[in-house]
Each structure stands twice: as C-alpha cells, then as structure tokens.
mmCIF file of the N, C-alpha and C atoms, coordinates in Angstrom:
data_MODEL
# 
_entry.id   MODEL 
# 
loop_
_atom_site.group_PDB 
_atom_site.id 
_atom_site.type_symbol 
_atom_site.label_atom_id 
_atom_site.label_alt_id 
_atom_site.label_comp_id 
_atom_site.label_asym_id 
_atom_site.label_entity_id 
_atom_site.label_seq_id 
_atom_site.pdbx_PDB_ins_code 
_atom_site.Cartn_x 
_atom_site.Cartn_y 
_atom_site.Cartn_z 
_atom_site.occupancy 
_atom_site.B_iso_or_equiv 
_atom_site.pdbx_formal_charge 
_atom_site.auth_seq_id 
_atom_site.auth_comp_id 
_atom_site.auth_asym_id 
_atom_site.auth_atom_id 
_atom_site.pdbx_PDB_model_num 
ATOM 1   N N  . MET A 1 1  ? -32.750 -6.724  13.309 1.00 0.00 ? 1  MET A N  1 
ATOM 2   C CA . MET A 1 1  ? -31.005 -6.694  13.304 1.00 0.00 ? 1  MET A CA 1 
ATOM 3   C C  . MET A 1 1  ? -29.783 -6.110  14.326 1.00 0.00 ? 1  MET A C  1 
ATOM 4   N N  . ALA A 1 2  ? -29.251 -6.651  14.636 1.00 0.00 ? 2  ALA A N  1 
ATOM 5   C CA . ALA A 1 2  ? -27.914 -6.079  15.528 1.00 0.00 ? 2  ALA A CA 1 
ATOM 6   C C  . ALA A 1 2  ? -26.874 -4.574  14.587 1.00 0.00 ? 2  ALA A C  1 
ATOM 7   N N  . LYS A 1 3  ? -27.279 -3.953  15.231 1.00 0.00 ? 3  LYS A N  1 
ATOM 8   C CA . LYS A 1 3  ? -25.685 -3.837  14.069 1.00 0.00 ? 3  LYS A CA 1 
ATOM 9   C C  . LYS A 1 3  ? -24.200 -3.828  13.723 1.00 0.00 ? 3  LYS A C  1 
ATOM 10  N N  . LYS A 1 4  ? -23.551 -4.323  13.200 1.00 0.00 ? 4  LYS A N  1 
ATOM 11  C CA . LYS A 1 4  ? -22.429 -4.718  13.235 1.00 0.00 ? 4  LYS A CA 1 
ATOM 12  C C  . LYS A 1 4  ? -21.632 -3.078  13.085 1.00 0.00 ? 4  LYS A C  1 
ATOM 13  N N  . LYS A 1 5  ? -20.083 -3.757  14.326 1.00 0.00 ? 5  LYS A N  1 
ATOM 14  C CA . LYS A 1 5  ? -19.309 -2.143  14.511 1.00 0.00 ? 5  LYS A CA 1 
ATOM 15  C C  . LYS A 1 5  ? -18.436 -2.018  13.020 1.00 0.00 ? 5  LYS A C  1 
ATOM 16  N N  . LYS A 1 6  ? -18.558 -1.406  12.564 1.00 0.00 ? 6  LYS A N  1 
ATOM 17  C CA . LYS A 1 6  ? -17.412 -1.031  11.238 1.00 0.00 ? 6  LYS A CA 1 
ATOM 18  C C  . LYS A 1 6  ? -16.525 -0.850  11.613 1.00 0.00 ? 6  LYS A C  1 
ATOM 19  N N  . GLU A 1 7  ? -15.314 -2.317  11.539 1.00 0.00 ? 7  GLU A N  1 
ATOM 20  C CA . GLU A 1 7  ? -13.729 -2.258  11.867 1.00 0.00 ? 7  GLU A CA 1 
ATOM 21  C C  . GLU A 1 7  ? -13.311 -0.766  11.034 1.00 0.00 ? 7  GLU A C  1 
ATOM 22  N N  . PRO A 1 8  ? -11.475 -1.090  11.063 1.00 0.00 ? 8  PRO A N  1 
ATOM 23  C CA . PRO A 1 8  ? -11.148 0.392   10.668 1.00 0.00 ? 8  PRO A CA 1 
ATOM 24  C C  . PRO A 1 8  ? -10.145 -0.642  9.861  1.00 0.00 ? 8  PRO A C  1 
ATOM 25  N N  . PRO A 1 9  ? -10.226 -0.051  8.929  1.00 0.00 ? 9  PRO A N  1 
ATOM 26  C CA . PRO A 1 9  ? -9.375  -0.936  7.104  1.00 0.00 ? 9  PRO A CA 1 
ATOM 27  C C  . PRO A 1 9  ? -7.981  -1.216  8.156  1.00 0.00 ? 9  PRO A C  1 
ATOM 28  N N  . ARG A 1 10 ? -7.192  -1.941  8.092  1.00 0.00 ? 10 ARG A N  1 
ATOM 29  C CA . ARG A 1 10 ? -6.714  -2.849  8.374  1.00 0.00 ? 10 ARG A CA 1 
ATOM 30  C C  . ARG A 1 10 ? -5.467  -2.352  6.994  1.00 0.00 ? 10 ARG A C  1 
ATOM 31  N N  . GLU A 1 11 ? -3.919  -2.273  7.958  1.00 0.00 ? 11 GLU A N  1 
ATOM 32  C CA . GLU A 1 11 ? -3.108  -1.374  7.045  1.00 0.00 ? 11 GLU A CA 1 
ATOM 33  C C  . GLU A 1 11 ? -2.329  -2.592  6.470  1.00 0.00 ? 11 GLU A C  1 
ATOM 34  N N  . ARG A 1 12 ? -2.249  -2.595  5.673  1.00 0.00 ? 12 ARG A N  1 
ATOM 35  C CA . ARG A 1 12 ? -0.927  -3.701  5.028  1.00 0.00 ? 12 ARG A CA 1 
ATOM 36  C C  . ARG A 1 12 ? 0.016   -4.190  5.542  1.00 0.00 ? 12 ARG A C  1 
ATOM 37  N N  . LEU A 1 13 ? 0.119   -4.965  5.550  1.00 0.00 ? 13 LEU A N  1 
ATOM 38  C CA . LEU A 1 13 ? 1.763   -5.616  6.153  1.00 0.00 ? 13 LEU A CA 1 
ATOM 39  C C  . LEU A 1 13 ? 2.486   -5.622  4.744  1.00 0.00 ? 13 LEU A C  1 
ATOM 40  N N  . PHE A 1 14 ? 4.470   -5.338  4.843  1.00 0.00 ? 14 PHE A N  1 
ATOM 41  C CA . PHE A 1 14 ? 5.218   -5.828  3.829  1.00 0.00 ? 14 PHE A CA 1 
ATOM 42  C C  . PHE A 1 14 ? 5.945   -6.164  4.378  1.00 0.00 ? 14 PHE A C  1 
ATOM 43  N N  . THR A 1 15 ? 6.801   -7.123  3.187  1.00 0.00 ? 15 THR A N  1 
ATOM 44  C CA . THR A 1 15 ? 6.967   -8.171  3.969  1.00 0.00 ? 15 THR A CA 1 
ATOM 45  C C  . THR A 1 15 ? 8.975   -7.711  3.983  1.00 0.00 ? 15 THR A C  1 
ATOM 46  N N  . THR A 1 16 ? 10.242  -8.728  4.217  1.00 0.00 ? 16 THR A N  1 
ATOM 47  C CA . THR A 1 16 ? 11.328  -7.706  4.070  1.00 0.00 ? 16 THR A CA 1 
ATOM 48  C C  . THR A 1 16 ? 11.718  -6.912  2.888  1.00 0.00 ? 16 THR A C  1 
ATOM 49  N N  . ASP A 1 17 ? 10.971  -8.178  2.129  1.00 0.00 ? 17 ASP A N  1 
ATOM 50  C CA . ASP A 1 17 ? 11.771  -8.066  0.310  1.00 0.00 ? 17 ASP A CA 1 
ATOM 51  C C  . ASP A 1 17 ? 11.164  -6.695  -0.249 1.00 0.00 ? 17 ASP A C  1 
ATOM 52  N N  . GLU A 1 18 ? 9.987   -6.633  -0.275 1.00 0.00 ? 18 GLU A N  1 
ATOM 53  C CA . GLU A 1 18 ? 8.446   -5.450  -0.832 1.00 0.00 ? 18 GLU A CA 1 
ATOM 54  C C  . GLU A 1 18 ? 9.669   -4.107  0.776  1.00 0.00 ? 18 GLU A C  1 
ATOM 55  N N  . MET A 1 19 ? 10.216  -4.137  1.607  1.00 0.00 ? 19 MET A N  1 
ATOM 56  C CA . MET A 1 19 ? 10.273  -3.330  2.107  1.00 0.00 ? 19 MET A CA 1 
ATOM 57  C C  . MET A 1 19 ? 11.590  -2.460  1.893  1.00 0.00 ? 19 MET A C  1 
ATOM 58  N N  . ALA A 1 20 ? 12.627  -3.603  1.817  1.00 0.00 ? 20 ALA A N  1 
ATOM 59  C CA . ALA A 1 20 ? 13.787  -3.316  1.555  1.00 0.00 ? 20 ALA A CA 1 
ATOM 60  C C  . ALA A 1 20 ? 13.565  -2.623  -0.106 1.00 0.00 ? 20 ALA A C  1 
ATOM 61  N N  . LYS A 1 21 ? 12.996  -3.005  -0.718 1.00 0.00 ? 21 LYS A N  1 
ATOM 62  C CA . LYS A 1 21 ? 12.797  -2.119  -2.469 1.00 0.00 ? 21 LYS A CA 1 
ATOM 63  C C  . LYS A 1 21 ? 12.518  -0.574  -2.028 1.00 0.00 ? 21 LYS A C  1 
ATOM 64  N N  . ILE A 1 22 ? 11.193  -0.352  -1.247 1.00 0.00 ? 22 ILE A N  1 
ATOM 65  C CA . ILE A 1 22 ? 10.777  0.656   -0.508 1.00 0.00 ? 22 ILE A CA 1 
ATOM 66  C C  . ILE A 1 22 ? 11.858  1.596   -0.818 1.00 0.00 ? 22 ILE A C  1 
ATOM 67  N N  . LEU A 1 23 ? 12.611  1.085   0.685  1.00 0.00 ? 23 LEU A N  1 
ATOM 68  C CA . LEU A 1 23 ? 13.751  1.809   1.702  1.00 0.00 ? 23 LEU A CA 1 
ATOM 69  C C  . LEU A 1 23 ? 14.360  1.606   -0.076 1.00 0.00 ? 23 LEU A C  1 
ATOM 70  N N  . GLN A 1 24 ? 15.385  1.271   -0.431 1.00 0.00 ? 24 GLN A N  1 
ATOM 71  C CA . GLN A 1 24 ? 16.307  0.852   -1.529 1.00 0.00 ? 24 GLN A CA 1 
ATOM 72  C C  . GLN A 1 24 ? 17.231  0.736   -0.902 1.00 0.00 ? 24 GLN A C  1 
ATOM 73  N N  . VAL A 1 25 ? 17.388  -0.279  -0.166 1.00 0.00 ? 25 VAL A N  1 
ATOM 74  C CA . VAL A 1 25 ? 18.308  -0.977  0.676  1.00 0.00 ? 25 VAL A CA 1 
ATOM 75  C C  . VAL A 1 25 ? 18.210  -2.239  0.524  1.00 0.00 ? 25 VAL A C  1 
ATOM 76  N N  . GLU A 1 26 ? 19.586  -2.554  0.159  1.00 0.00 ? 26 GLU A N  1 
ATOM 77  C CA . GLU A 1 26 ? 20.067  -4.440  0.297  1.00 0.00 ? 26 GLU A CA 1 
ATOM 78  C C  . GLU A 1 26 ? 19.088  -5.217  1.803  1.00 0.00 ? 26 GLU A C  1 
ATOM 79  N N  . LYS A 1 27 ? 18.789  -5.943  1.068  1.00 0.00 ? 27 LYS A N  1 
ATOM 80  C CA . LYS A 1 27 ? 17.482  -7.178  2.333  1.00 0.00 ? 27 LYS A CA 1 
ATOM 81  C C  . LYS A 1 27 ? 18.675  -6.898  3.492  1.00 0.00 ? 27 LYS A C  1 
ATOM 82  N N  . ARG A 1 28 ? 20.220  -7.631  2.917  1.00 0.00 ? 28 ARG A N  1 
ATOM 83  C CA . ARG A 1 28 ? 20.812  -8.132  4.317  1.00 0.00 ? 28 ARG A CA 1 
ATOM 84  C C  . ARG A 1 28 ? 20.502  -6.949  5.198  1.00 0.00 ? 28 ARG A C  1 
ATOM 85  N N  . VAL A 1 29 ? 20.933  -6.021  4.977  1.00 0.00 ? 29 VAL A N  1 
ATOM 86  C CA . VAL A 1 29 ? 20.899  -3.959  5.562  1.00 0.00 ? 29 VAL A CA 1 
ATOM 87  C C  . VAL A 1 29 ? 19.466  -4.157  6.340  1.00 0.00 ? 29 VAL A C  1 
ATOM 88  N N  . LEU A 1 30 ? 18.129  -4.738  5.825  1.00 0.00 ? 30 LEU A N  1 
ATOM 89  C CA . LEU A 1 30 ? 16.709  -4.272  6.329  1.00 0.00 ? 30 LEU A CA 1 
ATOM 90  C C  . LEU A 1 30 ? 17.034  -5.464  7.458  1.00 0.00 ? 30 LEU A C  1 
ATOM 91  N N  . VAL A 1 31 ? 17.572  -7.116  7.359  1.00 0.00 ? 31 VAL A N  1 
ATOM 92  C CA . VAL A 1 31 ? 17.518  -7.598  8.440  1.00 0.00 ? 31 VAL A CA 1 
ATOM 93  C C  . VAL A 1 31 ? 18.546  -7.484  9.587  1.00 0.00 ? 31 VAL A C  1 
ATOM 94  N N  . GLU A 1 32 ? 20.063  -6.575  8.941  1.00 0.00 ? 32 GLU A N  1 
ATOM 95  C CA . GLU A 1 32 ? 20.243  -6.061  9.907  1.00 0.00 ? 32 GLU A CA 1 
ATOM 96  C C  . GLU A 1 32 ? 19.589  -5.200  10.712 1.00 0.00 ? 32 GLU A C  1 
ATOM 97  N N  . TRP A 1 33 ? 18.951  -4.294  9.899  1.00 0.00 ? 33 TRP A N  1 
ATOM 98  C CA . TRP A 1 33 ? 18.137  -2.540  11.217 1.00 0.00 ? 33 TRP A CA 1 
ATOM 99  C C  . TRP A 1 33 ? 17.016  -3.512  12.488 1.00 0.00 ? 33 TRP A C  1 
ATOM 100 N N  . VAL A 1 34 ? 16.739  -4.595  11.374 1.00 0.00 ? 34 VAL A N  1 
ATOM 101 C CA . VAL A 1 34 ? 15.783  -5.067  12.612 1.00 0.00 ? 34 VAL A CA 1 
ATOM 102 C C  . VAL A 1 34 ? 17.103  -5.658  13.459 1.00 0.00 ? 34 VAL A C  1 
ATOM 103 N N  . GLN A 1 35 ? 17.199  -6.632  13.578 1.00 0.00 ? 35 GLN A N  1 
ATOM 104 C CA . GLN A 1 35 ? 18.392  -7.377  14.161 1.00 0.00 ? 35 GLN A CA 1 
ATOM 105 C C  . GLN A 1 35 ? 18.767  -7.354  15.530 1.00 0.00 ? 35 GLN A C  1 
ATOM 106 N N  . TYR A 1 36 ? 18.559  -5.642  14.805 1.00 0.00 ? 36 TYR A N  1 
ATOM 107 C CA . TYR A 1 36 ? 19.236  -4.644  16.262 1.00 0.00 ? 36 TYR A CA 1 
ATOM 108 C C  . TYR A 1 36 ? 18.525  -3.555  16.268 1.00 0.00 ? 36 TYR A C  1 
ATOM 109 N N  . ARG A 1 37 ? 16.794  -3.493  16.564 1.00 0.00 ? 37 ARG A N  1 
ATOM 110 C CA . ARG A 1 37 ? 15.792  -2.696  16.181 1.00 0.00 ? 37 ARG A CA 1 
ATOM 111 C C  . ARG A 1 37 ? 15.996  -1.241  16.261 1.00 0.00 ? 37 ARG A C  1 
ATOM 112 N N  . ARG A 1 38 ? 16.759  -1.425  15.225 1.00 0.00 ? 38 ARG A N  1 
ATOM 113 C CA . ARG A 1 38 ? 16.893  0.803   14.473 1.00 0.00 ? 38 ARG A CA 1 
ATOM 114 C C  . ARG A 1 38 ? 15.687  0.432   13.720 1.00 0.00 ? 38 ARG A C  1 
ATOM 115 N N  . ILE A 1 39 ? 14.897  -0.667  13.543 1.00 0.00 ? 39 ILE A N  1 
ATOM 116 C CA . ILE A 1 39 ? 13.596  0.611   12.481 1.00 0.00 ? 39 ILE A CA 1 
ATOM 117 C C  . ILE A 1 39 ? 12.550  -0.360  12.941 1.00 0.00 ? 39 ILE A C  1 
ATOM 118 N N  . PRO A 1 40 ? 11.711  -0.160  12.889 1.00 0.00 ? 40 PRO A N  1 
ATOM 119 C CA . PRO A 1 40 ? 9.562   -0.761  13.697 1.00 0.00 ? 40 PRO A CA 1 
ATOM 120 C C  . PRO A 1 40 ? 9.211   -1.601  12.295 1.00 0.00 ? 40 PRO A C  1 
ATOM 121 N N  . HIS A 1 41 ? 9.549   -3.007  13.163 1.00 0.00 ? 41 HIS A N  1 
ATOM 122 C CA . HIS A 1 41 ? 8.916   -3.972  12.967 1.00 0.00 ? 41 HIS A CA 1 
ATOM 123 C C  . HIS A 1 41 ? 8.597   -4.801  13.372 1.00 0.00 ? 41 HIS A C  1 
ATOM 124 N N  . VAL A 1 42 ? 6.911   -5.370  12.789 1.00 0.00 ? 42 VAL A N  1 
ATOM 125 C CA . VAL A 1 42 ? 6.145   -6.589  14.053 1.00 0.00 ? 42 VAL A CA 1 
ATOM 126 C C  . VAL A 1 42 ? 6.933   -7.338  13.941 1.00 0.00 ? 42 VAL A C  1 
ATOM 127 N N  . ILE A 1 43 ? 6.410   -9.052  14.230 1.00 0.00 ? 43 ILE A N  1 
ATOM 128 C CA . ILE A 1 43 ? 6.890   -9.998  14.029 1.00 0.00 ? 43 ILE A CA 1 
ATOM 129 C C  . ILE A 1 43 ? 5.281   -10.992 13.925 1.00 0.00 ? 43 ILE A C  1 
ATOM 130 N N  . ILE A 1 44 ? 5.743   -11.487 13.173 1.00 0.00 ? 44 ILE A N  1 
ATOM 131 C CA . ILE A 1 44 ? 3.923   -12.264 12.785 1.00 0.00 ? 44 ILE A CA 1 
ATOM 132 C C  . ILE A 1 44 ? 4.306   -13.871 13.487 1.00 0.00 ? 44 ILE A C  1 
ATOM 133 N N  . ASP A 1 45 ? 3.200   -14.404 13.608 1.00 0.00 ? 45 ASP A N  1 
ATOM 134 C CA . ASP A 1 45 ? 3.643   -15.865 14.632 1.00 0.00 ? 45 ASP A CA 1 
ATOM 135 C C  . ASP A 1 45 ? 5.171   -16.094 15.151 1.00 0.00 ? 45 ASP A C  1 
ATOM 136 N N  . GLY A 1 46 ? 5.643   -15.500 15.963 1.00 0.00 ? 46 GLY A N  1 
ATOM 137 C CA . GLY A 1 46 ? 6.372   -15.470 15.945 1.00 0.00 ? 46 GLY A CA 1 
ATOM 138 C C  . GLY A 1 46 ? 7.984   -15.267 15.411 1.00 0.00 ? 46 GLY A C  1 
ATOM 139 N N  . ARG A 1 47 ? 7.974   -15.043 14.078 1.00 0.00 ? 47 ARG A N  1 
ATOM 140 C CA . ARG A 1 47 ? 9.173   -15.363 13.225 1.00 0.00 ? 47 ARG A CA 1 
ATOM 141 C C  . ARG A 1 47 ? 9.881   -14.375 11.824 1.00 0.00 ? 47 ARG A C  1 
ATOM 142 N N  . ASN A 1 48 ? 8.403   -13.894 11.826 1.00 0.00 ? 48 ASN A N  1 
ATOM 143 C CA . ASN A 1 48 ? 8.051   -13.237 10.537 1.00 0.00 ? 48 ASN A CA 1 
ATOM 144 C C  . ASN A 1 48 ? 7.923   -11.960 10.751 1.00 0.00 ? 48 ASN A C  1 
ATOM 145 N N  . VAL A 1 49 ? 8.377   -11.272 9.860  1.00 0.00 ? 49 VAL A N  1 
ATOM 146 C CA . VAL A 1 49 ? 9.315   -10.279 10.305 1.00 0.00 ? 49 VAL A CA 1 
ATOM 147 C C  . VAL A 1 49 ? 8.491   -8.953  9.369  1.00 0.00 ? 49 VAL A C  1 
ATOM 148 N N  . ARG A 1 50 ? 7.024   -8.388  9.585  1.00 0.00 ? 50 ARG A N  1 
ATOM 149 C CA . ARG A 1 50 ? 6.744   -7.093  8.477  1.00 0.00 ? 50 ARG A CA 1 
ATOM 150 C C  . ARG A 1 50 ? 7.171   -6.315  9.104  1.00 0.00 ? 50 ARG A C  1 
ATOM 151 N N  . PHE A 1 51 ? 6.378   -5.040  8.027  1.00 0.00 ? 51 PHE A N  1 
ATOM 152 C CA . PHE A 1 51 ? 6.680   -3.741  8.573  1.00 0.00 ? 51 PHE A CA 1 
ATOM 153 C C  . PHE A 1 51 ? 5.267   -2.939  8.267  1.00 0.00 ? 51 PHE A C  1 
ATOM 154 N N  . LYS A 1 52 ? 4.678   -2.126  8.995  1.00 0.00 ? 52 LYS A N  1 
ATOM 155 C CA . LYS A 1 52 ? 4.009   -0.788  8.758  1.00 0.00 ? 52 LYS A CA 1 
ATOM 156 C C  . LYS A 1 52 ? 4.506   0.167   7.997  1.00 0.00 ? 52 LYS A C  1 
ATOM 157 N N  . LEU A 1 53 ? 3.863   0.545   6.762  1.00 0.00 ? 53 LEU A N  1 
ATOM 158 C CA . LEU A 1 53 ? 4.389   1.456   5.858  1.00 0.00 ? 53 LEU A CA 1 
ATOM 159 C C  . LEU A 1 53 ? 4.022   2.830   6.267  1.00 0.00 ? 53 LEU A C  1 
ATOM 160 N N  . SER A 1 54 ? 3.602   3.027   7.639  1.00 0.00 ? 54 SER A N  1 
ATOM 161 C CA . SER A 1 54 ? 2.272   4.299   8.868  1.00 0.00 ? 54 SER A CA 1 
ATOM 162 C C  . SER A 1 54 ? 3.783   4.513   9.649  1.00 0.00 ? 54 SER A C  1 
ATOM 163 N N  . ASP A 1 55 ? 3.990   3.125   9.949  1.00 0.00 ? 55 ASP A N  1 
ATOM 164 C CA . ASP A 1 55 ? 5.170   3.014   10.905 1.00 0.00 ? 55 ASP A CA 1 
ATOM 165 C C  . ASP A 1 55 ? 6.988   3.799   10.291 1.00 0.00 ? 55 ASP A C  1 
ATOM 166 N N  . ILE A 1 56 ? 6.768   3.006   9.638  1.00 0.00 ? 56 ILE A N  1 
ATOM 167 C CA . ILE A 1 56 ? 8.097   3.738   8.992  1.00 0.00 ? 56 ILE A CA 1 
ATOM 168 C C  . ILE A 1 56 ? 8.321   4.931   8.077  1.00 0.00 ? 56 ILE A C  1 
ATOM 169 N N  . ALA A 1 57 ? 7.246   5.698   7.451  1.00 0.00 ? 57 ALA A N  1 
ATOM 170 C CA . ALA A 1 57 ? 7.311   7.114   6.912  1.00 0.00 ? 57 ALA A CA 1 
ATOM 171 C C  . ALA A 1 57 ? 7.152   7.453   8.521  1.00 0.00 ? 57 ALA A C  1 
ATOM 172 N N  . LYS A 1 58 ? 6.964   7.102   9.395  1.00 0.00 ? 58 LYS A N  1 
ATOM 173 C CA . LYS A 1 58 ? 7.236   7.700   10.904 1.00 0.00 ? 58 LYS A CA 1 
ATOM 174 C C  . LYS A 1 58 ? 8.865   8.607   11.275 1.00 0.00 ? 58 LYS A C  1 
ATOM 175 N N  . TRP A 1 59 ? 8.926   6.484   11.186 1.00 0.00 ? 59 TRP A N  1 
ATOM 176 C CA . TRP A 1 59 ? 10.315  6.594   11.282 1.00 0.00 ? 59 TRP A CA 1 
ATOM 177 C C  . TRP A 1 59 ? 11.999  7.040   9.955  1.00 0.00 ? 59 TRP A C  1 
ATOM 178 N N  . VAL A 1 60 ? 10.767  7.600   9.199  1.00 0.00 ? 60 VAL A N  1 
ATOM 179 C CA . VAL A 1 60 ? 12.167  8.258   8.370  1.00 0.00 ? 60 VAL A CA 1 
ATOM 180 C C  . VAL A 1 60 ? 12.263  9.608   8.699  1.00 0.00 ? 60 VAL A C  1 
ATOM 181 N N  . ARG A 1 61 ? 10.483  9.497   9.042  1.00 0.00 ? 61 ARG A N  1 
ATOM 182 C CA . ARG A 1 61 ? 10.798  11.460  9.199  1.00 0.00 ? 61 ARG A CA 1 
ATOM 183 C C  . ARG A 1 61 ? 11.533  11.732  10.579 1.00 0.00 ? 61 ARG A C  1 
ATOM 184 N N  . ASP A 1 62 ? 11.293  11.079  10.997 1.00 0.00 ? 62 ASP A N  1 
ATOM 185 C CA . ASP A 1 62 ? 11.813  10.899  12.506 1.00 0.00 ? 62 ASP A CA 1 
ATOM 186 C C  . ASP A 1 62 ? 13.671  11.023  12.262 1.00 0.00 ? 62 ASP A C  1 
ATOM 187 N N  . LYS A 1 63 ? 14.285  10.676  11.602 1.00 0.00 ? 63 LYS A N  1 
ATOM 188 C CA . LYS A 1 63 ? 15.634  9.973   10.746 1.00 0.00 ? 63 LYS A CA 1 
ATOM 189 C C  . LYS A 1 63 ? 16.371  11.418  10.473 1.00 0.00 ? 63 LYS A C  1 
ATOM 190 N N  . ASN A 1 64 ? 14.961  12.187  9.643  1.00 0.00 ? 64 ASN A N  1 
ATOM 191 C CA . ASN A 1 64 ? 15.063  13.107  8.511  1.00 0.00 ? 64 ASN A CA 1 
ATOM 192 C C  . ASN A 1 64 ? 15.155  14.302  9.630  1.00 0.00 ? 64 ASN A C  1 
ATOM 193 N N  . ARG A 1 65 ? 14.791  14.873  10.669 1.00 0.00 ? 65 ARG A N  1 
ATOM 194 C CA . ARG A 1 65 ? 14.509  15.602  11.943 1.00 0.00 ? 65 ARG A CA 1 
ATOM 195 C C  . ARG A 1 65 ? 15.873  15.202  12.050 1.00 0.00 ? 65 ARG A C  1 
ATOM 196 N N  . THR A 1 66 ? 16.203  14.343  12.684 1.00 0.00 ? 66 THR A N  1 
ATOM 197 C CA . THR A 1 66 ? 18.261  14.541  13.652 1.00 0.00 ? 66 THR A CA 1 
ATOM 198 C C  . THR A 1 66 ? 18.952  14.681  13.000 1.00 0.00 ? 66 THR A C  1 
ATOM 199 N N  . SER A 1 67 ? 18.126  14.873  11.880 1.00 0.00 ? 67 SER A N  1 
ATOM 200 C CA . SER A 1 67 ? 19.940  14.936  11.109 1.00 0.00 ? 67 SER A CA 1 
ATOM 201 C C  . SER A 1 67 ? 20.020  16.345  10.622 1.00 0.00 ? 67 SER A C  1 
ATOM 202 N N  . ASP A 1 68 ? 18.697  16.332  10.122 1.00 0.00 ? 68 ASP A N  1 
ATOM 203 C CA . ASP A 1 68 ? 18.578  18.397  9.886  1.00 0.00 ? 68 ASP A CA 1 
ATOM 204 C C  . ASP A 1 68 ? 19.414  19.054  11.120 1.00 0.00 ? 68 ASP A C  1 
ATOM 205 N N  . ARG A 1 69 ? 19.190  19.134  12.372 1.00 0.00 ? 69 ARG A N  1 
ATOM 206 C CA . ARG A 1 69 ? 19.374  19.062  13.701 1.00 0.00 ? 69 ARG A CA 1 
ATOM 207 C C  . ARG A 1 69 ? 20.534  19.130  13.724 1.00 0.00 ? 69 ARG A C  1 
ATOM 208 N N  . ALA A 1 70 ? 21.529  18.082  13.233 1.00 0.00 ? 70 ALA A N  1 
ATOM 209 C CA . ALA A 1 70 ? 23.072  17.438  13.444 1.00 0.00 ? 70 ALA A CA 1 
ATOM 210 C C  . ALA A 1 70 ? 23.232  18.424  13.162 1.00 0.00 ? 70 ALA A C  1 
ATOM 211 N N  . HIS A 1 71 ? 22.889  18.833  11.885 1.00 0.00 ? 71 HIS A N  1 
ATOM 212 C CA . HIS A 1 71 ? 23.838  19.625  11.079 1.00 0.00 ? 71 HIS A CA 1 
ATOM 213 C C  . HIS A 1 71 ? 23.722  21.577  10.753 1.00 0.00 ? 71 HIS A C  1 
ATOM 214 N N  . ILE A 1 72 ? 23.247  21.359  11.345 1.00 0.00 ? 72 ILE A N  1 
ATOM 215 C CA . ILE A 1 72 ? 23.016  22.862  11.311 1.00 0.00 ? 72 ILE A CA 1 
ATOM 216 C C  . ILE A 1 72 ? 24.200  23.327  12.527 1.00 0.00 ? 72 ILE A C  1 
ATOM 217 N N  . SER A 1 73 ? 24.706  24.775  12.035 1.00 0.00 ? 73 SER A N  1 
ATOM 218 C CA . SER A 1 73 ? 25.282  25.179  12.915 1.00 0.00 ? 73 SER A CA 1 
ATOM 219 C C  . SER A 1 73 ? 25.075  26.417  13.546 1.00 0.00 ? 73 SER A C  1 
# 
C-alpha cells in the first residue's frame, strides 16, 4: 500500500457576519473594508467573501504597530 501524504489541516473560513462579531464592528463597515481592500479576505466561487482568522490576526497586529509608531513623540 502506498503511503498517503498527510495534508495540513485546513483553516476555517469565517463569514462576514461571523467576522463582524469577532471584530466588534457593524457588518456594513466590514463590507466597506472589503470593497476598498482594507482588510484581508478570500473570495469563494467568485462572490462569497470569507476571512481567515490568521490573516485577520496579522492585519490587526500590523495595524496596532502602525498606530503605536504614529503616537510616539
């Protein structure tokens, strides 16, 4: 028998509603961020927007670093 390659676990993709709750923003705000490409997202089947938690966590960390530098005097 041939050995099967073990596939890495797939990361869960979150819907717009779920991500809005996680980020504690209104859904319409999140949709605007997607439209203006301000937040990392994935398009599924050409129309469904989804979010990877790892991408969002990195985006939040990067945003916090930028704002920290902006307030240092």
